[in-house]
C-alpha positions, 0 to 999 in steps of 0.5 A: 335731685333724686330723693333716695339713691342706693348704689351697690350697697352691701351689709354684712353681719359676721361676714354673712351678706344680709344686703347684697349689691343693692341698687335702686333710686326713688324719685321726688314725689314717688310712692315706692313699695319695697317687698320681700319675704321675711329675711330678705333684707328689707328691715336692714335696708330701711335701717341703713336709709334712716342712719341707724345702721352703717352699710358695709359698702356702697353708696346711700344718699337720702335727700342729696346727703350721704347717710354715713358722711352727713347723718344729721342732715339726713335725719332732718330731711326724713320722717319715720313711722315704724311698725312698733308703737314708738310714742311715749305712752305716759305723755299726752298726745300734745306732749308727744308732739311738743317733745318731738318739736323741741328735739328738732328746735322748732320755735315755740309759736311755730311748734304750736301751729304745727302741732295743731295742724297735724293733730287736726290732719290725723283727726286727733284734735279732740284727744290732745290732752289724753295720755297716749296709752289710752288711744286705740291702735289705729290712733297711736299709729296716726299719732306716730304719723303726726309726730313724723311730720312735725319737722316737715320732712322731705321723705317719709319712711313707712315700715309696715305702718298698718300691721295689726290694725283692723280694716277700718283703721288700715283704710283710714291710714291709706287715705292719710298716706295717699293724701300726703303723697298727692301733696308731693311727699316722697315715701318708701313703704314696706308692708306685708299686705299686697292690696296695700302696695297695689293701692298705694305704690307707684313702683315696686321693688322686690327683694329676696336673700338680700338682692333686688330681684325685680323692679317696676310697676304692677302693669310692667310686671303683668306685661312681663309675667302675664296678666292671666292665670290658671290655678289648679288645686293639687292636694294641699298645694296650689299650682299656677300657670301664667298667660299673656292675657286672661283670654289666653288663660281661658283658651288654655283651660278650654283645652283641658279635659279634666278641669277639676280643681281648676280656675282662671282669673287675672293675675295680681301682685301676690301671684307674681311675688310668689312666682319670683320668691317661692314665698307667700308674703307673711 
């Protein structure tokens, strides 16, 4: 069974299309990255997938269930980690997970076992009695992940989970996310960090103006658009030209009489993103 299916999905606000004929699927165990500039429709797409917003048209299935016809079952099948801190700051670390477990009607002995398990997994066991407000930003995000895993979901949605974190905490979350995926959990990630997508994701979808404009793996993108790049600084602008290989880019550069402000290198996801959307991802 396909984990996530969007089939010709539309979402309009005041007759303005925010998501426009969006179709893609995520396979079980896949780590899928959804990218797009601000206003591309990513957040609206996530909100529809997690049942917070109803689509105007089209079909969305999550874990085999239609999000509009069976939202309760969808919610039982998913975990959600949002960029905003959503833990209760006036509860302790343990109490945050205890409350979430009760909301999902997990029996007391099993609830205790899972709280212990996931606090140990995110390395917060020694902070179990501390109020959430006393945790650092990275610890709060790890607590959000532990909470999202309490009811053992099939699919985890991560909406910019590392935004605002320092490099050390970002890397720690990467390790947790990658390990969960290796254990077989299906994930959808949105982020503003290109290196995060390159490191974590199996496949990538790029949205712009509500539409899916590209879908595939990074090697497929490079094969399509070029793995070599010549960059030229022109006043306050950077111009780039793609080539099939780095060697082809070097060969081209050798033919240019004036190489001032020019360099050759391998292309990356950000280069391809800018080519497709005309925007930096910020």
